[in-house]
C-alpha positions as CSV (number, residue, x, y, z in Angstrom):
1,M,22.8,2.7,-81.7
2,N,26.3,3.9,-80.9
3,R,27.5,6.1,-78.0
4,E,27.5,9.3,-80.1
5,Q,23.9,8.7,-81.1
6,I,22.8,8.1,-77.5
7,L,24.5,11.3,-76.3
8,E,23.0,13.3,-79.2
9,N,19.5,12.0,-78.3
10,C,20.1,12.8,-74.6
11,K,21.2,16.3,-75.5
12,E,18.0,16.8,-77.5
13,Y,15.9,15.5,-74.7
14,Y,17.6,17.9,-72.2
15,L,17.1,20.9,-74.4
16,N,13.4,20.1,-75.1
17,N,12.3,18.7,-71.7
18,V,14.7,19.5,-68.9
19,Q,16.2,22.9,-69.5
20,Q,14.1,25.5,-67.8
21,K,13.7,29.0,-69.0
22,H,11.7,30.9,-66.4
23,E,11.2,34.6,-66.1
24,F,11.7,35.8,-62.6
25,T,8.8,37.5,-60.9
26,P,9.9,39.7,-57.9
27,G,8.1,38.9,-54.7
28,K,6.6,35.7,-56.2
29,D,9.6,33.6,-57.1
30,Y,12.1,32.6,-54.4
31,V,15.7,34.0,-54.6
32,P,17.8,31.0,-53.4
33,V,20.8,31.7,-51.3
34,S,22.8,29.1,-53.1
35,G,22.4,26.5,-55.9
36,K,24.0,24.6,-58.7
37,V,24.3,25.6,-62.3
38,L,24.1,22.6,-64.6
39,D,23.6,22.4,-68.4
40,E,23.4,19.7,-71.1
41,E,27.2,19.2,-71.0
42,D,27.0,18.1,-67.4
43,L,24.2,15.6,-68.2
44,L,26.1,14.3,-71.2
45,A,29.2,13.8,-69.1
46,L,27.1,11.9,-66.5
47,I,25.5,9.6,-69.2
48,D,28.8,9.1,-71.0
49,S,30.4,7.8,-67.8
50,S,27.4,5.6,-66.9
51,L,27.6,3.9,-70.3
52,D,31.0,2.5,-69.2
53,M,29.2,0.7,-66.3
54,W,32.5,1.1,-64.3
55,L,30.6,2.9,-61.5
56,T,33.5,3.3,-59.0
57,T,36.5,5.6,-59.4
58,G,37.8,5.3,-63.0
59,R,39.0,7.2,-66.0
60,F,36.9,10.4,-65.3
61,A,38.2,10.5,-61.7
62,K,41.8,10.2,-62.9
63,E,41.3,13.0,-65.5
64,F,39.6,15.2,-62.9
65,E,42.4,14.8,-60.4
66,K,45.0,15.8,-63.0
67,E,43.1,18.8,-64.2
68,F,42.0,20.0,-60.8
69,A,45.4,19.8,-59.4
70,K,46.6,21.9,-62.3
71,F,43.9,24.5,-61.7
72,M,44.7,24.6,-57.9
73,E,48.5,25.0,-58.6
74,Q,49.2,21.7,-56.7
75,K,51.1,18.6,-57.5
76,Y,48.5,16.1,-56.3
77,C,44.7,15.9,-56.0
78,L,42.7,13.1,-54.4
79,I,38.9,13.3,-54.8
80,V,36.7,12.1,-52.0
81,N,33.0,11.8,-51.3
82,S,32.5,15.2,-49.6
83,G,34.3,18.3,-48.3
84,S,33.9,16.9,-44.8
85,S,35.6,13.7,-45.8
86,A,38.3,15.8,-47.3
87,N,38.9,17.5,-43.9
88,L,38.9,14.0,-42.3
89,V,41.5,12.7,-44.7
90,A,43.7,15.8,-44.5
91,F,43.8,15.8,-40.8
92,S,44.1,12.0,-40.3
93,S,47.1,12.1,-42.7
94,L,48.9,14.2,-40.1
95,T,48.4,11.4,-37.5
96,S,50.4,8.9,-39.5
97,P,53.3,7.2,-37.6
98,T,55.4,7.6,-40.7
99,L,55.8,11.3,-40.0
100,G,58.0,10.6,-37.0
101,E,58.3,13.5,-34.5
102,R,55.8,15.6,-36.5
103,Q,53.1,13.0,-36.1
104,V,50.0,14.5,-34.5
105,K,49.0,12.4,-31.5
106,P,46.1,12.3,-29.0
107,G,46.5,15.1,-26.5
108,D,48.2,17.4,-29.0
109,E,46.7,20.8,-29.6
110,V,45.4,22.2,-32.9
111,I,44.6,25.9,-33.4
112,T,41.4,26.8,-35.1
113,V,38.5,29.2,-34.9
114,A,35.1,29.1,-33.1
115,A,33.2,30.8,-35.8
116,G,32.9,28.2,-38.5
117,F,31.6,24.9,-39.8
118,P,31.7,21.8,-37.6
119,T,33.5,19.5,-39.9
120,T,36.6,21.8,-40.0
121,V,36.9,21.0,-36.3
122,N,35.5,17.5,-35.9
123,P,38.5,15.6,-37.1
124,I,40.6,17.3,-34.5
125,I,38.3,16.0,-31.8
126,Q,37.8,12.6,-33.4
127,Y,41.6,11.9,-33.2
128,G,41.8,12.8,-29.5
129,C,43.4,16.2,-30.0
130,T,42.5,19.4,-28.2
131,P,41.1,22.3,-30.4
132,V,42.3,25.7,-29.4
133,F,39.6,28.2,-30.4
134,L,40.5,31.7,-31.5
135,D,38.2,34.6,-32.3
136,V,37.7,36.2,-35.8
137,D,37.6,39.7,-37.2
138,L,34.3,41.2,-38.0
139,G,33.8,42.2,-41.6
140,S,36.3,39.7,-43.0
141,Y,35.2,36.9,-40.6
142,Q,38.7,35.4,-40.7
143,I,41.0,34.2,-38.0
144,N,42.3,36.9,-35.6
145,V,46.1,36.4,-36.2
146,E,47.0,38.6,-33.3
147,Q,45.9,35.7,-31.0
148,L,48.1,33.1,-32.6
149,E,51.0,33.6,-30.2
150,M,48.7,33.5,-27.2
151,A,47.3,30.2,-28.5
152,L,50.8,28.5,-28.8
153,S,51.9,25.9,-26.3
154,E,54.4,23.1,-26.1
155,K,51.6,20.8,-27.2
156,T,50.7,22.7,-30.4
157,K,51.2,20.7,-33.6
158,A,49.0,22.2,-36.2
159,V,46.7,25.0,-37.4
160,M,43.5,24.0,-39.2
161,V,41.4,26.9,-40.4
162,A,38.9,27.7,-43.2
163,H,38.8,30.6,-45.6
164,T,35.3,31.6,-44.6
165,L,32.6,32.4,-47.2
166,G,35.1,32.7,-50.0
167,N,37.2,35.4,-48.3
168,V,40.9,34.7,-47.5
169,F,42.5,34.7,-44.1
170,D,45.9,36.4,-43.5
171,L,48.0,33.6,-45.1
172,E,51.2,35.5,-44.7
173,A,50.9,35.8,-40.9
174,V,49.6,32.3,-40.4
175,K,52.2,30.7,-42.7
176,E,55.0,32.6,-41.0
177,F,53.7,31.5,-37.5
178,C,53.5,27.8,-38.7
179,Q,57.0,27.8,-40.2
180,K,58.5,29.5,-37.1
181,N,57.0,26.9,-34.8
182,N,57.3,23.8,-37.0
183,L,53.5,23.4,-37.2
184,W,51.3,21.8,-39.9
185,L,48.9,24.1,-41.7
186,V,45.7,22.7,-43.1
187,E,43.7,25.1,-45.3
188,D,40.0,24.4,-45.6
189,C,39.2,25.9,-49.0
190,C,35.6,24.5,-49.2
191,D,34.1,28.0,-49.4
192,S,36.9,29.6,-51.4
193,L,37.6,27.7,-54.5
194,G,39.7,29.9,-56.8
195,A,40.5,32.6,-54.3
196,K,44.0,33.9,-54.3
197,Y,46.4,35.6,-51.8
198,K,49.2,37.7,-53.3
199,G,48.5,36.1,-56.6
200,K,48.8,32.5,-55.4
201,M,46.0,30.1,-55.1
202,V,44.6,29.4,-51.7
203,G,45.6,25.9,-50.6
204,T,49.1,26.3,-51.8
205,Y,50.3,28.1,-48.6
206,G,49.5,25.2,-46.4
207,D,50.9,21.6,-46.2
208,I,47.5,20.2,-47.3
209,A,44.2,21.7,-48.4
210,T,40.6,20.7,-48.8
211,V,37.7,21.6,-51.2
212,S,34.0,20.7,-51.3
213,F,31.8,19.9,-54.4
214,Y,28.5,20.0,-52.6
215,P,25.7,21.6,-54.7
216,A,26.0,25.0,-52.8
217,H,29.7,25.3,-53.7
218,H,31.6,26.8,-56.7
219,I,31.3,23.6,-58.7
220,T,29.5,20.4,-57.9
221,M,29.5,16.7,-58.2
222,G,26.3,16.4,-56.2
223,E,28.4,15.1,-53.4
224,G,32.2,15.3,-53.4
225,G,35.4,16.9,-52.3
226,A,39.1,16.9,-52.8
227,V,42.4,16.8,-50.8
228,L,45.3,18.7,-52.4
229,T,48.9,18.8,-51.6
230,S,52.4,19.2,-53.2
231,N,54.0,17.1,-50.4
232,T,54.7,13.7,-51.8
233,Q,54.8,12.0,-48.4
234,L,51.4,13.5,-47.4
235,K,49.9,12.5,-50.7
236,K,50.9,8.9,-50.2
237,I,49.5,8.9,-46.6
238,A,46.3,10.7,-47.7
239,L,45.8,8.0,-50.5
240,S,46.1,5.3,-47.9
241,M,43.6,7.0,-45.5
242,R,41.1,7.5,-48.4
243,D,41.5,3.9,-49.7
244,W,40.9,1.6,-46.7
245,G,44.2,2.4,-45.0
246,R,46.1,0.1,-47.4
247,D,49.8,0.5,-48.3
248,C,49.2,-0.4,-52.0
249,W,49.0,2.6,-54.3
250,C,47.6,0.8,-57.3
251,P,44.7,2.6,-58.9
252,T,41.3,0.9,-58.8
253,G,41.2,-2.0,-61.3
254,K,45.1,-2.2,-61.6
255,D,47.4,-4.7,-60.0
256,N,51.2,-4.8,-59.4
257,T,52.1,-1.4,-60.7
258,C,55.1,-1.4,-58.4
259,G,56.3,-4.8,-59.8
260,K,56.8,-6.0,-56.2
261,R,53.3,-7.2,-55.3
262,F,54.5,-10.5,-53.9
263,N,58.1,-9.6,-53.2
264,M,57.9,-7.5,-50.0
265,D,58.3,-8.5,-46.4
266,F,56.3,-7.0,-43.5
267,D,56.8,-7.7,-39.8
268,G,54.2,-10.2,-38.6
269,L,53.0,-11.2,-42.1
270,P,53.9,-14.2,-44.2
271,D,56.8,-13.8,-46.6
272,G,55.7,-12.0,-49.8
273,Y,52.2,-11.2,-48.5
274,D,50.1,-9.7,-51.2
275,H,50.8,-5.9,-51.0
276,K,47.2,-5.1,-52.0
277,Y,46.2,-6.4,-48.6
278,V,48.8,-4.8,-46.4
279,Y,47.4,-2.0,-44.2
280,G,49.5,0.7,-42.6
281,H,46.8,3.1,-41.4
282,I,43.3,3.1,-39.8
283,G,41.7,4.3,-43.0
284,Y,38.3,4.5,-44.8
285,N,36.7,4.1,-48.2
286,L,35.9,7.7,-49.2
287,K,36.2,7.5,-52.9
288,V,33.7,8.9,-55.4
289,T,31.9,7.2,-58.3
290,D,33.2,7.9,-61.8
291,M,29.8,9.4,-62.7
292,Q,30.4,12.1,-60.0
293,A,33.8,12.7,-61.3
294,A,32.5,13.1,-64.8
295,I,30.1,15.9,-63.8
296,G,33.0,17.5,-61.9
297,L,35.2,17.4,-65.0
298,S,32.4,19.1,-67.0
299,Q,31.9,21.7,-64.2
300,L,35.6,22.4,-64.0
301,K,35.5,23.8,-67.6
302,K,33.0,26.5,-66.4
303,L,34.7,27.2,-63.1
304,P,36.4,30.5,-64.2
305,Q,33.1,32.0,-65.4
306,F,31.4,30.8,-62.2
307,I,34.0,32.6,-60.1
308,E,33.8,35.7,-62.2
309,R,30.0,35.7,-61.9
310,R,30.1,35.2,-58.1
311,N,32.5,38.1,-57.7
312,R,30.4,40.3,-60.0
313,N,27.3,39.6,-58.0
314,F,29.1,40.3,-54.8
315,Q,30.4,43.6,-56.1
316,F,26.8,44.6,-57.2
317,L,25.5,44.0,-53.7
318,K,28.4,45.8,-52.1
319,E,27.9,48.9,-54.3
320,N,24.2,49.0,-53.9
321,L,24.1,48.4,-50.2
322,Q,27.0,50.7,-49.3
323,E,24.6,53.4,-48.2
324,L,23.4,51.1,-45.4
325,E,26.6,51.0,-43.4
326,D,25.0,52.8,-40.5
327,F,22.9,49.7,-40.0
328,F,25.2,46.8,-41.1
329,I,28.8,45.8,-41.1
330,L,29.4,45.0,-44.7
331,P,32.0,42.5,-45.9
332,S,35.7,43.4,-46.3
333,H,38.9,41.8,-47.3
334,S,42.6,42.5,-47.2
335,V,44.5,44.2,-50.0
336,N,46.5,41.0,-50.5
337,A,43.4,38.9,-51.0
338,A,41.4,38.2,-54.2
339,P,38.4,36.4,-52.8
340,S,36.2,33.9,-54.6
341,W,32.9,34.8,-52.9
342,F,30.6,32.1,-51.5
343,G,28.1,34.5,-50.0
344,F,27.6,38.1,-49.0
345,P,27.8,38.4,-45.2
346,M,26.2,41.2,-43.2
347,T,26.2,41.9,-39.5
348,V,23.4,43.9,-37.9
349,K,25.2,46.6,-35.9
350,E,24.7,47.0,-32.2
351,N,22.1,49.4,-31.0
352,T,20.3,49.4,-34.4
353,F,16.5,49.5,-34.0
354,F,16.0,46.0,-35.3
355,G,17.7,42.6,-34.8
356,R,18.8,39.9,-37.1
357,K,15.8,37.6,-36.5
358,E,13.3,40.4,-37.5
359,F,15.4,41.3,-40.5
360,V,16.0,37.8,-42.0
361,T,12.3,36.9,-41.3
362,Y,11.3,39.9,-43.4
363,L,13.6,38.7,-46.2
364,E,12.4,35.2,-46.1
365,E,8.7,36.4,-46.1
366,N,9.6,38.4,-49.2
367,K,11.1,35.3,-50.9
368,I,14.8,36.0,-50.3
369,G,16.9,33.2,-49.0
370,T,19.3,33.7,-46.1
371,R,21.7,31.7,-44.1
372,L,23.6,32.2,-40.8
373,L,27.3,32.0,-40.7
374,F,27.2,28.3,-40.1
375,A,27.3,27.2,-36.5
376,G,27.9,30.7,-35.1
377,N,29.9,30.1,-32.0
378,L,30.7,26.4,-32.2
379,L,31.2,26.2,-28.4
380,K,27.6,27.1,-27.9
381,Q,26.5,24.1,-30.0
382,P,25.3,21.1,-28.0
383,L,27.9,18.6,-29.3
384,Y,30.9,20.8,-28.2
385,K,29.8,21.6,-24.7
386,G,31.7,18.7,-23.0
387,I,34.8,18.4,-25.2
388,Q,38.4,18.9,-24.1
389,K,39.4,22.4,-25.5
390,R,41.2,25.6,-24.9
391,V,39.7,29.0,-25.6
392,I,41.7,32.2,-26.3
393,G,40.0,35.3,-24.9
394,D,36.3,35.7,-24.6
395,L,35.4,35.2,-28.4
396,T,33.6,38.6,-28.4
397,N,33.3,38.8,-32.2
398,T,32.3,35.1,-32.5
399,D,29.4,35.8,-30.2
400,I,28.4,38.9,-32.2
401,I,28.4,36.6,-35.3
402,M,26.3,34.1,-33.6
403,N,23.7,36.7,-32.7
404,S,23.8,39.2,-35.5
405,T,25.4,37.9,-38.7
406,F,23.8,36.3,-41.8
407,W,24.5,36.1,-45.5
408,I,22.7,36.3,-48.8
409,G,23.5,34.7,-52.1
410,V,25.9,35.5,-54.9
411,W,25.9,32.2,-56.7
412,P,26.0,32.3,-60.6
413,G,22.3,31.4,-61.0
414,L,21.4,34.9,-59.7
415,Q,21.0,37.6,-62.3
416,E,20.8,41.4,-62.0
417,V,17.1,41.2,-61.8
418,H,17.3,39.0,-58.7
419,L,20.0,41.3,-57.0
420,N,18.0,44.4,-57.8
421,Y,15.0,42.9,-56.0
422,V,17.2,41.9,-53.0
423,C,18.7,45.4,-52.7
424,Q,15.3,47.1,-53.0
425,T,13.7,44.8,-50.5
426,I,16.5,45.5,-48.0
427,K,16.2,49.2,-48.5
428,N,12.4,49.0,-48.1
429,F,12.8,47.4,-44.8
430,I,15.2,50.0,-43.6
431,K,12.9,52.8,-44.8
432,Q,9.9,51.3,-43.0
433,K,11.9,50.8,-39.7
434,T,13.4,54.3,-39.9
435,H,10.0,55.8,-40.5
436,A,8.5,53.8,-37.5
437,A,11.3,54.8,-35.2
438,K,10.7,58.6,-35.7
């Protein structure tokens, strides 16, 4: 049996035994807040790669990096084993001694926000730097750019911020601030794959950017992420950080692509020491398997339609819940932004006759999935209470988010029948509470 026959049999198996066609029953079937959308082409890609028995990073990874860099309007892409690892590689690249005066060192400050996901901030702390926490704006849930100048000090070296929930922060203001003060800009795009600002892809405004391929995100490898840059020096450093910290840039399974493997001298090492075993950074092994990359390559072909579906689902919720603005702050974005929505965030307004806990409990009891805006106020989380940090202002909006914000799903697996049920359930809750309050 040849490869083509194997794949054809696997496709038939998938269509007959794995593919699920289930009619949604409102109130009985759960409406997930997020999920992956896989088909027979993803399975065939996985099996095709497994038949090579290469297992580690290989031909599928190389092809994915090329195609994904093109989609993201970047020169370089390095895939890693998670979005969190992507953040680690991106930030650690800024700590390389090869950057000279711009090297980020322990004690330096990095501007970020307190309303977000821990692994956007963790690399800052892990490298001995001081995070400087800013507030965000309600509705958009993006960094409050008016606080940037207040956050600046002689120790500031970088800004590392995420485009939260698929929305886009004010890249014009942040980019201008970074350029004026010679700061690195790291764009965490894990929630916002495919979003644009003034017609340009998010991630292209910063020096280096990150993406996640966890199952909840826009496309998936199961686990996975990517580091993107158009800066050749940063790409070389990031490659070293991802691949054990070594100096050699040979792809996995290749030797002596530079033609100088045994002809270079390094201080303290024997003459002509094998370049494959020369290490210039404290690095890691954060690569993916080729099977993961194969699924990612298959998913990438469907990414435009996934983004379109997410945005369509978002717009459906926005239009159908608009009448509830007396009770909720509904999501908003700037005129310059074209989001690629990850979720539909809502904030229960102050002095409303119900709270978030009561509301999300009602939704969950009615089989509708919800999530909070990640860690809420990071500074209230146990792991951050004793860290070295600076805080700008009193984080008023971040605390409101911690207490009153949640989000519901817009992922491509949701159809209009799901969204109709979600909207009707929300309206039923408001109707019941309004009637009881009279």
